[in-house]
N, C-alpha and C positions, 0 to 999 in steps of 0.2 A: 682791433684788439678789446676784448675785455679787461681791465685791471683789475676790478674788485674781484672776480672771480678768481685770477690771478692769484692774487693776494690771500685769499678764503685759503685756495689751495695750498698754498705757500704754509699758510699758519697750519694747516692740515698737516703736511709733509712731517714737520716741526716737533709738532705735537707727536708723531708718529717713532719720528727719529729716536724724540728724548727716551720716550717709554722702551723702546727696544734696544737704547743705546748702553742700558744698564750692566747685562754680563760682557759686553766687549769691553768696557771701561774695566772692570773689576781682573779681565783675561792679561789685559796691558798692564794693569798694577801689577799683576805677578809677573809677567813676565821680564818687565825692568826693576823687580825687588831686590834681585841680588846683583845689581848692577854696581859700581862705584857712583858716588853721588855726581862726579863731574860725565858720564856717561850715559844717567836717566833721562834727562830732556832732547837728546840728540837721539837716544832709539826709541823716545816717544814719538817726536817729531817728524824721523825716518820711516818707522814703521807705519804708523797711523797715516805719512803721506802715499807711501806703496800700496795700503790697503784702500787710499781714497781714490786713486786713478781706478785701482780693479774693483773700487765698486761702482763708481760710474761707469765705467765701462758695462757690469752687469748691469746696470740699471737703464741702460742704453737699449740693452736686447734682454728686456724682463719676459717680456712676452717668451719668448723663444724658449729663455730658459724653465717656464711651467711647463713648457711640454717637454723637457727630459728626465726624465724617468731613473731613478736611481741617485739623482745629485742630491738632496737630501741624505739617503742612506749614506753617500761616500762622505757628503762634508760632515758626519757625525762621524763615520769610522776615521776622519782624520782630526777632528775636534777631539776625540778618544787620546790618539798618539800625543795631542798636545797635552792632556792633561795625565799622560803617562811621564813627561819628560817633565813639566811644573813638579807632582809628585816625587820623584827620584830628587830633583834639585831641591824642595820643601823636606826630605829627609837628611839632608846633609847636616851636620851640626853647627856649622862654621860656614851661614849663609853668605854672611860679609864678613873679612876679616877684621882685627880692631885697627886695622891700618886704612880700614876704609876701603879694600881691592875686595872685589865681588870676583865669585867663582865662574860667575858671566862673562860672556865677552857682550860686545856691543852687537856684532852681525848677528851672534844668537838669539838676542832681546828680540833683533829687528825683526828676524824670522818666524820666532814665534807669535811675535803681534800680527805679521802680515797672514798667515798661515790661520791663525783662529779668526781674525775679524774676518776674513772670506767665506771660511767656514760657517760662521756664527753670521755672517751679515745678508745670508738669504732671503730670511723672512722679511728681514729690514728692506732691503731694497725691492722684493717682489711684493711691498706693502705700501711703500713710497710711489713703484712704478703706477700700482693700480691708482693711487689717487690721483697721481701726474700728469695721467695719459697722456699725451700726445706730448704737454707744455715740458721739453728739455731743459729748458733753461728752470726750474722750479724744482724738478727734480736734481739735478747738479746744485742750485743753490742749497736745498734740503738737506744732502746729501753732506755738503762739506761744512755746514753749521753745524752737524751733528757731528760731524768727526771733530770739529773743534773744541764743542762741549764735552767729546767723550776724553777729547787728550787733556783737557783740563781738569776733569773729575778722575783720570786715570794718574794724574801728579798726585793728586790729595791720596789716592789709594794706595800706591806707592810707598807714600813716607808712613802711613799706617801702618800699613805689612810690614814694614823695616821695625817699629817698636811692636808691634803684636804680632807676633807669629799665628797665634789661634787664629785670628781674621783673616791669616792666609788661608790656613787648613778650610777653614768657612768658606771664602771663594772658591777654593780646587771643588768645594763638594760643589757649589752650584753651578760653575763651568763643567764638571760632569755629569750634573742632573740635564743642563743642555744637552750634553751631547746624546747620551742616554735615549733623551726622547726626540730627537732627532732622528738616529738609528731605529727607534721604535716608527715613528712615522714613515719614515722614509723606506723599512723593511714594509711596511705593509701597503704602500706605492709600490714598491717591485713585486709583491706576492698577489696585487689585484691583478697584476699585469701575466702575472704566469699562467 
């Protein structure tokens, strides 16, 4: 086994993960920003944990995923639904009440994180799988590390969003852009087959 090549491949996987995980961190930050302070960390950990398991499973079958026409379109539509839910939350005047109690539940935040991360992670998983080739351990280590970095960034983003509502709106615009881009490209894939 060539460990040097494996380490170079792992470094490439990590760079791809870090470059592509920024929008995911914004979604996680938006999802937990309406929670009470004591529930933010568990929501991030549980939501990202569930998304990580799904990411690794997706990575293991990435080549088969490439053959599924319409998957990108479906992911974009799913992410658009998440944007709608976040938009409705941001419109509420009392995002978090004076007592620190949010209007969102831990379960709602976790589900938003998982749904958004899975729909947005297709590009990440496919890029990582393309670099990792048949090195499953490189794929798993790279994805786990990227998710850990995303979790750290999401905690910082959530605190920023609590203090500055305008940043939450900017984050929502970024996620909406990603959703519309996925729908656009996925629609072209489907149209090319029809």
